[in-house]
C-alpha positions as a Markdown table, in Angstrom:
| # | Residue | x | y | z |
|---|---|---|---|---|
| 1 | Met | -128.5 | -101.4 | 78.7 |
| 2 | Pro | -132.0 | -100.2 | 78.2 |
| 3 | Thr | -133.8 | -99.1 | 81.1 |
| 4 | Leu | -137.3 | -100.2 | 82.1 |
| 5 | Gln | -139.1 | -97.1 | 80.3 |
| 6 | Glu | -137.1 | -97.6 | 77.4 |
| 7 | Lys | -138.1 | -101.3 | 77.1 |
| 8 | Ile | -141.9 | -100.2 | 77.7 |
| 9 | Asp | -141.7 | -97.6 | 74.9 |
| 10 | Lys | -140.1 | -100.3 | 72.6 |
| 11 | Arg | -142.9 | -102.5 | 73.4 |
| 12 | Ala | -145.3 | -100.2 | 72.7 |
| 13 | Asn | -143.6 | -99.2 | 69.3 |
| 14 | Thr | -143.5 | -102.9 | 68.3 |
| 15 | Trp | -147.2 | -103.0 | 69.2 |
| 16 | Glu | -148.1 | -100.1 | 66.9 |
| 17 | Gln | -145.9 | -101.8 | 64.1 |
| 18 | Met | -148.4 | -104.9 | 64.9 |
| 19 | Lys | -151.4 | -102.9 | 64.9 |
| 20 | Ala | -150.6 | -101.2 | 61.3 |
| 21 | Ile | -150.1 | -104.6 | 59.8 |
| 22 | Met | -153.3 | -105.9 | 61.1 |
| 23 | Glu | -155.0 | -103.0 | 59.7 |
| 24 | Arg | -153.9 | -103.8 | 56.3 |
| 25 | Arg | -155.7 | -107.0 | 56.2 |
| 26 | Val | -158.6 | -107.8 | 54.0 |
| 27 | Asp | -161.4 | -109.7 | 55.1 |
| 28 | Gly | -159.3 | -111.0 | 58.1 |
| 29 | Asp | -156.5 | -112.2 | 55.9 |
| 30 | Phe | -152.8 | -110.8 | 55.9 |
| 31 | Ala | -152.2 | -108.5 | 52.8 |
| 32 | Asn | -149.6 | -110.8 | 51.7 |
| 33 | Gly | -147.0 | -113.2 | 53.1 |
| 34 | Glu | -144.3 | -110.3 | 54.0 |
| 35 | Asp | -146.8 | -108.9 | 56.4 |
| 36 | Arg | -147.6 | -112.0 | 57.7 |
| 37 | Glu | -143.9 | -112.7 | 58.6 |
| 38 | Ala | -143.4 | -109.0 | 59.7 |
| 39 | Tyr | -146.3 | -109.6 | 62.2 |
| 40 | Leu | -144.8 | -112.7 | 63.5 |
| 41 | Arg | -141.4 | -111.1 | 63.9 |
| 42 | Ala | -143.0 | -108.3 | 65.5 |
| 43 | Glu | -145.0 | -110.6 | 68.1 |
| 44 | Arg | -141.8 | -112.6 | 68.9 |
| 45 | Glu | -140.2 | -109.1 | 69.8 |
| 46 | Tyr | -143.3 | -108.0 | 71.7 |
| 47 | Asp | -143.4 | -111.0 | 73.6 |
| 48 | Ala | -139.8 | -111.2 | 74.8 |
| 49 | Leu | -139.9 | -107.6 | 75.8 |
| 50 | Asp | -143.1 | -108.1 | 77.6 |
| 51 | Ala | -141.4 | -110.9 | 79.5 |
| 52 | Asp | -138.2 | -108.9 | 80.4 |
| 53 | Ile | -140.7 | -105.8 | 81.4 |
| 54 | Lys | -142.8 | -107.9 | 83.9 |
| 55 | Leu | -139.7 | -109.9 | 85.4 |
| 56 | Glu | -138.1 | -106.1 | 86.0 |
| 57 | Glu | -141.2 | -105.0 | 87.5 |
| 58 | Arg | -141.5 | -108.2 | 89.9 |
| 59 | His | -138.1 | -107.7 | 90.9 |
| 60 | Arg | -138.7 | -104.2 | 91.7 |
| 61 | Glu | -141.8 | -104.9 | 93.8 |
| 62 | Arg | -140.0 | -107.8 | 95.8 |
| 63 | Asn | -136.9 | -105.3 | 96.4 |
| 64 | Glu | -139.2 | -102.7 | 97.8 |
| 65 | Ala | -141.0 | -105.6 | 100.1 |
| 66 | Asn | -137.8 | -106.8 | 101.5 |
| 67 | Thr | -136.2 | -103.7 | 102.0 |
| 68 | Arg | -139.2 | -102.0 | 103.9 |
| 69 | Val | -137.8 | -103.7 | 107.2 |
| 70 | Glu | -134.2 | -104.2 | 108.4 |
| 71 | Arg | -134.2 | -107.8 | 109.5 |
| 72 | Pro | -132.3 | -109.0 | 112.5 |
| 73 | Ala | -129.7 | -112.0 | 111.6 |
| 74 | Asn | -130.5 | -115.5 | 112.3 |
| 75 | Pro | -128.0 | -117.1 | 114.9 |
| 76 | Leu | -127.2 | -119.6 | 112.2 |
| 77 | Ser | -127.1 | -117.3 | 109.2 |
| 78 | Glu | -126.3 | -113.7 | 108.4 |
| 79 | Ala | -128.6 | -114.1 | 105.4 |
| 80 | Ser | -131.7 | -115.1 | 107.5 |
| 81 | Thr | -135.1 | -113.4 | 107.1 |
| 82 | Phe | -136.6 | -114.4 | 110.6 |
| 83 | Glu | -138.0 | -111.3 | 112.5 |
| 84 | Pro | -139.7 | -112.7 | 115.6 |
| 85 | Glu | -141.4 | -109.7 | 117.9 |
| 86 | Ser | -141.6 | -111.3 | 121.3 |
| 87 | Glu | -138.8 | -113.3 | 123.5 |
| 88 | Asp | -141.0 | -116.5 | 123.0 |
| 89 | Glu | -141.0 | -116.1 | 119.3 |
| 90 | Arg | -137.3 | -115.5 | 119.1 |
| 91 | Ala | -136.4 | -118.8 | 121.2 |
| 92 | Tyr | -138.9 | -120.8 | 119.0 |
| 93 | Ala | -137.5 | -119.1 | 115.6 |
| 94 | Lys | -134.0 | -120.2 | 117.0 |
| 95 | Ala | -135.1 | -123.7 | 118.1 |
| 96 | Phe | -136.6 | -124.3 | 114.8 |
| 97 | Ala | -134.0 | -123.2 | 112.6 |
| 98 | Gln | -131.9 | -125.7 | 114.6 |
| 99 | Tyr | -134.2 | -128.2 | 114.0 |
| 100 | Met | -134.2 | -127.8 | 110.1 |
| 101 | Arg | -130.3 | -128.2 | 110.2 |
| 102 | Val | -129.5 | -130.9 | 112.9 |
| 103 | Gly | -133.3 | -132.5 | 113.5 |
| 104 | Val | -134.8 | -133.2 | 117.1 |
| 105 | Ala | -132.2 | -135.7 | 118.3 |
| 106 | Asp | -129.1 | -133.2 | 118.4 |
| 107 | Leu | -131.2 | -130.5 | 120.2 |
| 108 | Asp | -130.2 | -129.8 | 123.4 |
| 109 | Ser | -132.8 | -130.1 | 126.2 |
| 110 | Asp | -134.0 | -126.5 | 126.3 |
| 111 | Glu | -134.3 | -126.4 | 122.5 |
| 112 | Lys | -136.6 | -129.8 | 122.7 |
| 113 | Lys | -138.9 | -128.0 | 125.2 |
| 114 | Ile | -139.2 | -124.7 | 123.2 |
| 115 | Leu | -139.9 | -126.8 | 120.0 |
| 116 | Arg | -142.3 | -128.9 | 121.6 |
| 117 | Ala | -144.7 | -126.2 | 121.9 |
| 118 | Gly | -145.0 | -126.2 | 118.1 |
| 119 | Leu | -145.6 | -130.0 | 117.8 |
| 120 | Val | -148.5 | -130.5 | 115.4 |
| 121 | Thr | -151.1 | -132.8 | 117.0 |
| 122 | Asp | -154.0 | -132.4 | 114.4 |
| 123 | Pro | -155.4 | -135.8 | 113.4 |
| 124 | Ala | -155.2 | -134.7 | 109.8 |
| 125 | Phe | -151.5 | -134.0 | 109.9 |
| 126 | Lys | -150.7 | -137.1 | 111.8 |
| 127 | Asn | -152.6 | -139.2 | 109.1 |
| 128 | Ala | -150.8 | -137.5 | 106.3 |
| 129 | Ala | -147.5 | -137.9 | 107.8 |
| 130 | Gly | -147.7 | -141.3 | 108.8 |
| 131 | Val | -145.1 | -142.5 | 106.4 |
| 132 | Ala | -142.6 | -140.4 | 107.8 |
| 133 | Thr | -139.4 | -142.0 | 109.5 |
| 134 | Gly | -136.8 | -140.7 | 112.0 |
| 135 | Gly | -138.5 | -137.9 | 113.6 |
| 136 | Ala | -141.0 | -136.8 | 116.3 |
| 137 | Gly | -143.4 | -135.5 | 114.0 |
| 138 | Gly | -144.1 | -131.9 | 112.4 |
| 139 | Tyr | -143.7 | -128.7 | 113.7 |
| 140 | Thr | -145.4 | -125.3 | 113.1 |
| 141 | Val | -143.2 | -123.1 | 111.1 |
| 142 | Pro | -142.5 | -119.5 | 112.9 |
| 143 | Pro | -144.4 | -116.5 | 111.9 |
| 144 | Glu | -141.8 | -115.0 | 109.6 |
| 145 | Phe | -141.6 | -118.3 | 107.8 |
| 146 | Arg | -144.9 | -118.7 | 107.4 |
| 147 | Arg | -145.1 | -115.2 | 105.9 |
| 148 | Gln | -142.4 | -116.3 | 103.5 |
| 149 | Ile | -144.5 | -119.5 | 102.5 |
| 150 | Ile | -147.6 | -117.1 | 102.0 |
| 151 | Glu | -145.7 | -114.8 | 99.9 |
| 152 | Arg | -144.5 | -117.4 | 97.5 |
| 153 | Leu | -148.1 | -119.0 | 97.5 |
| 154 | Gln | -149.5 | -115.9 | 96.2 |
| 155 | Phe | -146.7 | -115.2 | 93.9 |
| 156 | Val | -147.3 | -118.7 | 92.4 |
| 157 | Ala | -151.1 | -118.8 | 92.5 |
| 158 | Ser | -152.8 | -116.3 | 90.8 |
| 159 | Met | -156.2 | -117.1 | 92.2 |
| 160 | Arg | -154.8 | -115.9 | 95.6 |
| 161 | Gln | -154.1 | -112.7 | 94.0 |
| 162 | Leu | -157.7 | -112.3 | 93.3 |
| 163 | Ala | -159.8 | -114.2 | 95.4 |
| 164 | Asp | -161.1 | -113.2 | 99.2 |
| 165 | Val | -158.5 | -115.1 | 101.5 |
| 166 | Ile | -159.4 | -115.6 | 105.1 |
| 167 | Thr | -157.4 | -117.3 | 107.8 |
| 168 | Thr | -158.9 | -119.4 | 110.7 |
| 169 | Asp | -157.0 | -121.0 | 113.9 |
| 170 | Thr | -158.6 | -124.4 | 113.3 |
| 171 | Gly | -159.6 | -126.5 | 110.1 |
| 172 | Ala | -163.3 | -127.4 | 111.5 |
| 173 | Thr | -165.6 | -127.1 | 108.6 |
| 174 | Leu | -167.3 | -123.7 | 108.3 |
| 175 | Pro | -170.9 | -123.0 | 106.9 |
| 176 | Trp | -170.2 | -120.1 | 104.6 |
| 177 | Pro | -173.1 | -117.8 | 103.5 |
| 178 | Thr | -173.3 | -117.3 | 99.5 |
| 179 | Asn | -175.6 | -114.3 | 98.6 |
| 180 | Asp | -176.5 | -112.2 | 95.4 |
| 181 | Asp | -178.4 | -109.0 | 96.6 |
| 182 | Thr | -178.1 | -107.1 | 93.2 |
| 183 | Ala | -181.9 | -107.8 | 92.7 |
| 184 | Asn | -183.0 | -105.9 | 95.9 |
| 185 | Glu | -183.5 | -102.3 | 96.2 |
| 186 | Gly | -184.5 | -99.9 | 99.0 |
| 187 | Ala | -187.7 | -97.6 | 98.7 |
| 188 | Ile | -189.4 | -94.5 | 99.7 |
| 189 | Leu | -191.2 | -94.6 | 103.1 |
| 190 | Asp | -194.5 | -93.1 | 103.4 |
| 191 | Glu | -195.3 | -91.6 | 106.8 |
| 192 | Asn | -196.9 | -93.7 | 109.6 |
| 193 | Thr | -195.9 | -96.6 | 107.1 |
| 194 | Gln | -194.0 | -99.8 | 108.2 |
| 195 | Val | -191.0 | -100.8 | 106.6 |
| 196 | Ser | -191.1 | -103.7 | 104.2 |
| 197 | Glu | -188.9 | -106.9 | 104.8 |
| 198 | Gln | -186.6 | -107.5 | 102.2 |
| 199 | Asp | -184.0 | -110.4 | 103.0 |
| 200 | Val | -180.9 | -110.8 | 101.3 |
| 201 | Thr | -181.0 | -114.2 | 99.4 |
| 202 | Phe | -178.6 | -116.3 | 101.2 |
| 203 | Gly | -177.4 | -119.6 | 100.4 |
| 204 | Gln | -174.8 | -121.7 | 102.0 |
| 205 | Ala | -171.6 | -123.6 | 101.1 |
| 206 | Ser | -169.5 | -125.4 | 103.5 |
| 207 | Ile | -165.9 | -124.8 | 103.4 |
| 208 | Gly | -163.4 | -127.4 | 104.9 |
| 209 | Ala | -159.6 | -127.7 | 105.1 |
| 210 | Tyr | -157.8 | -129.9 | 102.6 |
| 211 | Met | -154.5 | -131.1 | 103.6 |
| 212 | Tyr | -151.9 | -130.1 | 100.8 |
| 213 | Thr | -148.4 | -131.2 | 100.9 |
| 214 | Ser | -145.4 | -130.1 | 99.0 |
| 215 | Asn | -144.2 | -133.8 | 98.6 |
| 216 | Leu | -140.8 | -134.5 | 99.8 |
| 217 | Val | -137.8 | -131.9 | 99.2 |
| 218 | Arg | -134.4 | -133.1 | 99.9 |
| 219 | Ala | -131.3 | -131.1 | 101.0 |
| 220 | Ser | -127.5 | -132.3 | 101.3 |
| 221 | Phe | -125.7 | -132.7 | 104.7 |
| 222 | Gln | -123.3 | -130.2 | 103.1 |
| 223 | Ile | -125.9 | -127.3 | 102.7 |
| 224 | Leu | -127.3 | -128.1 | 106.1 |
| 225 | Asn | -123.9 | -127.6 | 107.6 |
| 226 | Asp | -123.3 | -124.3 | 105.8 |
| 227 | Ser | -124.3 | -121.7 | 108.0 |
| 228 | Ala | -124.0 | -118.9 | 105.4 |
| 229 | Phe | -127.0 | -120.8 | 103.3 |
| 230 | Asn | -130.1 | -119.3 | 103.8 |
| 231 | Leu | -132.2 | -122.4 | 104.5 |
| 232 | Asp | -135.5 | -121.1 | 105.7 |
| 233 | Ala | -135.6 | -118.7 | 102.5 |
| 234 | Trp | -135.1 | -121.6 | 100.2 |
| 235 | Leu | -137.4 | -124.2 | 101.8 |
| 236 | Ala | -140.0 | -121.3 | 101.9 |
| 237 | Lys | -139.6 | -120.8 | 98.3 |
| 238 | Val | -139.7 | -124.3 | 97.3 |
| 239 | Leu | -142.4 | -125.4 | 99.2 |
| 240 | Gly | -144.5 | -122.3 | 98.8 |
| 241 | Ala | -144.4 | -122.9 | 95.1 |
| 242 | Arg | -145.2 | -126.7 | 95.3 |
| 243 | Ile | -148.2 | -126.2 | 97.4 |
| 244 | Gly | -149.1 | -123.0 | 95.4 |
| 245 | Arg | -149.3 | -124.7 | 92.0 |
| 246 | Val | -151.5 | -127.6 | 93.1 |
| 247 | Gln | -153.9 | -125.1 | 94.9 |
| 248 | Asn | -154.0 | -122.8 | 92.0 |
| 249 | Arg | -155.1 | -125.5 | 89.8 |
| 250 | His | -157.9 | -126.7 | 92.4 |
| 251 | Phe | -159.0 | -123.1 | 93.1 |
| 252 | Thr | -159.3 | -122.6 | 89.5 |
| 253 | Val | -160.6 | -126.0 | 88.0 |
| 254 | Gly | -161.3 | -128.0 | 91.1 |
| 255 | Thr | -164.0 | -130.6 | 90.9 |
| 256 | Gly | -165.2 | -130.1 | 94.5 |
| 257 | Asp | -164.8 | -134.2 | 94.7 |
| 258 | Asp | -162.0 | -134.6 | 97.2 |
| 259 | Gln | -160.9 | -131.2 | 96.4 |
| 260 | Pro | -161.8 | -127.4 | 96.4 |
| 261 | Asp | -164.7 | -126.2 | 93.9 |
| 262 | Gly | -162.9 | -124.2 | 91.1 |
| 263 | Val | -164.1 | -120.8 | 90.2 |
| 264 | Ile | -164.2 | -122.0 | 86.5 |
| 265 | Thr | -165.9 | -125.3 | 87.2 |
| 266 | Ser | -168.3 | -124.1 | 89.7 |
| 267 | Ala | -169.5 | -121.0 | 87.7 |
| 268 | Thr | -173.2 | -120.8 | 86.7 |
| 269 | Asn | -172.9 | -117.5 | 85.1 |
| 270 | Thr | -172.0 | -118.7 | 81.8 |
| 271 | Val | -172.1 | -117.1 | 78.0 |
| 272 | Asp | -171.9 | -119.1 | 74.8 |
| 273 | Ala | -169.2 | -118.5 | 72.7 |
| 274 | Ala | -169.9 | -118.1 | 68.9 |
| 275 | Thr | -167.2 | -120.8 | 67.9 |
| 276 | Ala | -165.6 | -123.8 | 69.2 |
| 277 | Thr | -162.1 | -123.0 | 69.0 |
| 278 | Glu | -161.8 | -119.1 | 68.9 |
| 279 | Ile | -162.6 | -116.1 | 71.1 |
| 280 | Gly | -164.2 | -113.2 | 69.0 |
| 281 | Tyr | -165.0 | -109.4 | 69.9 |
| 282 | Ala | -168.7 | -110.3 | 70.3 |
| 283 | Asp | -168.1 | -113.1 | 72.8 |
| 284 | Leu | -166.3 | -110.3 | 74.9 |
| 285 | Val | -169.2 | -107.9 | 74.9 |
| 286 | Glu | -171.4 | -110.6 | 75.9 |
| 287 | Leu | -169.0 | -111.8 | 78.5 |
| 288 | Thr | -168.7 | -108.3 | 80.0 |
| 289 | Glu | -172.4 | -107.6 | 79.8 |
| 290 | Ala | -173.5 | -110.7 | 81.7 |
| 291 | Leu | -172.5 | -109.0 | 84.8 |
| 292 | Asp | -174.5 | -106.7 | 86.8 |
| 293 | Pro | -173.3 | -103.3 | 86.8 |
| 294 | Ala | -173.1 | -103.0 | 90.8 |
| 295 | Tyr | -170.0 | -105.4 | 89.8 |
| 296 | Leu | -168.5 | -103.5 | 87.2 |
| 297 | Gly | -168.6 | -100.3 | 89.1 |
| 298 | Gly | -166.4 | -101.7 | 91.9 |
| 299 | Gly | -163.1 | -101.1 | 89.9 |
| 300 | Asn | -162.1 | -105.0 | 90.6 |
| 301 | Cys | -163.5 | -106.7 | 87.7 |
| 302 | Arg | -160.9 | -108.2 | 85.3 |
| 303 | Phe | -160.3 | -111.1 | 82.8 |
| 304 | Met | -158.6 | -114.1 | 83.6 |
| 305 | Ala | -157.2 | -116.5 | 80.9 |
| 306 | Ser | -154.5 | -118.9 | 79.7 |
| 307 | Gln | -151.6 | -117.8 | 77.6 |
| 308 | Ala | -152.9 | -119.4 | 74.7 |
| 309 | Ala | -156.3 | -117.4 | 75.0 |
| 310 | Arg | -154.4 | -114.1 | 75.6 |
| 311 | Lys | -152.7 | -114.6 | 72.2 |
| 312 | Gln | -155.9 | -114.9 | 70.3 |
| 313 | Leu | -157.2 | -111.8 | 72.5 |
| 314 | Arg | -154.2 | -109.8 | 71.4 |
| 315 | Leu | -155.1 | -110.1 | 67.9 |
| 316 | Leu | -158.9 | -108.8 | 68.4 |
| 317 | Val | -159.9 | -105.8 | 66.9 |
| 318 | Asp | -163.3 | -103.9 | 67.1 |
| 319 | Gly | -165.9 | -103.0 | 64.4 |
| 320 | Asp | -163.5 | -100.0 | 63.6 |
| 321 | Gln | -160.3 | -102.2 | 63.4 |
| 322 | Arg | -159.0 | -101.0 | 66.2 |
| 323 | Pro | -156.9 | -103.6 | 68.6 |
| 324 | Leu | -158.7 | -104.2 | 72.0 |
| 325 | Trp | -155.6 | -105.1 | 73.6 |
| 326 | Gln | -153.6 | -102.0 | 74.9 |
| 327 | Pro | -150.2 | -102.6 | 76.3 |
| 328 | Ala | -149.1 | -100.8 | 79.4 |
| 329 | Leu | -147.3 | -97.6 | 78.6 |
| 330 | Thr | -145.7 | -97.0 | 82.2 |
| 331 | Ala | -144.1 | -99.2 | 84.7 |
| 332 | Gly | -146.5 | -100.6 | 87.2 |
| 333 | Thr | -149.5 | -100.3 | 85.0 |
| 334 | Pro | -151.3 | -103.5 | 83.8 |
| 335 | Asp | -152.1 | -104.2 | 80.0 |
| 336 | Met | -155.6 | -103.6 | 79.3 |
| 337 | Leu | -158.4 | -105.5 | 77.4 |
| 338 | Met | -161.4 | -103.7 | 76.6 |
| 339 | Gly | -160.6 | -101.2 | 79.6 |
| 340 | Tyr | -160.0 | -104.2 | 82.2 |
| 341 | Gly | -156.8 | -105.9 | 83.3 |
| 342 | Leu | -156.1 | -109.5 | 82.5 |
| 343 | Thr | -154.6 | -112.1 | 84.9 |
| 344 | Leu | -152.7 | -115.0 | 83.4 |
| 345 | Asn | -153.8 | -118.3 | 84.7 |
| 346 | Asn | -152.7 | -121.4 | 82.7 |
| 347 | Tyr | -155.0 | -123.7 | 84.6 |
| 348 | Val | -158.0 | -122.0 | 82.6 |
| 349 | Ala | -158.6 | -124.0 | 79.5 |
| 350 | Ala | -157.0 | -123.0 | 76.1 |
| 351 | Pro | -159.8 | -121.9 | 73.4 |
| 352 | Gly | -161.5 | -125.3 | 72.2 |
| 353 | Ala | -164.5 | -127.4 | 71.8 |
| 354 | Ser | -166.5 | -127.6 | 75.2 |
| 355 | Ala | -163.8 | -125.4 | 76.9 |
| 356 | Arg | -164.4 | -122.8 | 79.3 |
| 357 | Ser | -161.5 | -120.5 | 78.1 |
| 358 | Leu | -162.1 | -117.1 | 79.6 |
| 359 | Ala | -163.2 | -115.6 | 82.9 |
| 360 | Phe | -164.7 | -112.2 | 83.8 |
| 361 | Gly | -165.8 | -110.6 | 87.1 |
| 362 | Asp | -164.7 | -109.2 | 90.5 |
| 363 | Phe | -163.0 | -112.6 | 91.9 |
| 364 | Arg | -162.5 | -111.1 | 95.2 |
| 365 | Glu | -166.6 | -111.1 | 95.6 |
| 366 | Gly | -167.0 | -114.2 | 93.7 |
| 367 | Tyr | -164.6 | -116.6 | 95.3 |
| 368 | Leu | -163.4 | -117.4 | 99.1 |
| 369 | Ile | -160.1 | -119.2 | 99.8 |
| 370 | Arg | -159.7 | -120.3 | 103.2 |
| 371 | Asp | -156.5 | -121.4 | 105.1 |
| 372 | Val | -155.6 | -122.6 | 108.5 |
| 373 | Ser | -153.0 | -120.7 | 110.2 |
| 374 | Asp | -150.6 | -123.5 | 111.1 |
| 375 | Phe | -148.1 | -124.3 | 108.3 |
| 376 | Ala | -146.2 | -127.5 | 109.6 |
| 377 | Leu | -142.9 | -128.8 | 108.5 |
| 378 | Leu | -141.8 | -132.5 | 108.9 |
| 379 | Arg | -138.0 | -133.3 | 108.6 |
| 380 | Leu | -137.0 | -136.8 | 107.8 |
| 381 | Thr | -133.7 | -137.5 | 109.2 |
| 382 | Glu | -133.0 | -141.2 | 108.5 |
| 383 | Arg | -134.6 | -142.0 | 105.3 |
| 384 | Tyr | -132.4 | -140.8 | 103.2 |
| 385 | Ala | -129.3 | -140.8 | 105.4 |
| 386 | Asp | -127.4 | -143.2 | 103.1 |
| 387 | Tyr | -127.4 | -140.5 | 100.1 |
| 388 | Leu | -126.3 | -137.8 | 103.0 |
| 389 | Gln | -129.7 | -135.8 | 102.5 |
| 390 | Val | -132.3 | -135.0 | 104.5 |
| 391 | Gly | -135.9 | -134.8 | 103.7 |
| 392 | Phe | -138.3 | -131.9 | 104.3 |
| 393 | Ile | -142.4 | -131.9 | 103.6 |
| 394 | Gly | -144.1 | -128.8 | 104.1 |
| 395 | Phe | -148.2 | -129.1 | 104.9 |
| 396 | Gln | -150.8 | -126.6 | 104.3 |
| 397 | Arg | -154.6 | -126.8 | 105.1 |
| 398 | Ser | -156.8 | -124.7 | 102.7 |
| 399 | Asp | -160.1 | -125.0 | 100.7 |
| 400 | Gly | -162.1 | -122.8 | 98.3 |
| 401 | Thr | -165.5 | -122.2 | 97.2 |
| 402 | Met | -167.7 | -119.9 | 95.0 |
| 403 | Gln | -169.5 | -117.3 | 97.5 |
| 404 | Asp | -171.1 | -115.2 | 94.9 |
| 405 | Ala | -171.8 | -116.8 | 91.5 |
| 406 | Ala | -173.1 | -113.7 | 90.2 |
| 407 | Ala | -170.0 | -111.8 | 90.6 |
| 408 | Val | -168.2 | -114.0 | 87.9 |
| 409 | Ala | -169.0 | -115.1 | 84.2 |
| 410 | Val | -167.2 | -117.4 | 81.8 |
| 411 | Leu | -167.0 | -117.9 | 78.4 |
| 412 | Glu | -167.9 | -121.6 | 77.2 |
| 413 | His | -167.3 | -122.8 | 73.8 |
| 414 | Pro | -169.9 | -125.2 | 71.8 |
| 415 | Ala | -168.8 | -129.0 | 71.4 |
| 416 | Ala | -168.2 | -128.6 | 67.8 |
């Protein structure tokens, strides 16, 4: 079986074949039908290798993250990932694990007392959970369970990998300053001269906390009674993935009407594309030049696009017919486009009429995500009892807003 580096080398060789075919084109057309078929075959091979490489790299990253710390066993499962630090956390984690498996009614009096400390009393949660049956309400998950949720949110939601993320204890609306200070500069001060005032130009955005839900996840009684089944890890994966997907959509293209402002939809630094359906070399030059050099020099700038847009970008060449796309040659390094990395996000529109198909900039400077620290879990004991199943619903309060519109530019195609 080929090693990761052998796959990377093979991908690089395949890319060289694709480049050679592209360089034989005349006026943008393939030299002949054989060249076109050869390019498509090579592209399929490249895509398959690229997917295998990224899968193995993600596995290595997770393996390193999960083997840094030896985790003590959960009382109910040797596969548990709970890692409480204090005696109170250990007691709560144990009671919570028991709650997930048997519900509140079958807990002993001490476990009920301990679990009661995590009962969610926030009105927003009560309203969201109003349809529940067979339970006392939702409970805040233990710290380690929440860490697993957040890891899954970050893995699924590419915006979380790029944006500035803050966590607050409550969901109260925050007035958040927005600013662009790139037009201001210092000065030479003459002797005995008063310093001139030069205020940072602040705007203000309000960032709240929308109640996100995973919707219902069902688990069978047999699974819950199997002490070898890692229930907390499984639930964290499923709940985190579901909430991560909807949050990623809103953080990307949210309308700001009963949902967060998306980075694409709220961007004001726009560049007009030359055509309605294609991304060209000139478009990339205009897009990267739309940012102040102060952002370019920070080392955080990158592109963000859908898979459909990336396919077009990989075909682009500069004025000397050199491909703009440069695949990574070693493990752990990103593919590059015009010297910058590219993050895939399929909630960004594909190239098309009136679409905003490509973003570029320092997303950490440009966009803010706010989370509320409590992630709550609700267990539905009776609702699916006739199916011999128990339902679980996860709740996470989050919001997002643009905090520096000058840090991100988007490519906008004409209507026709």
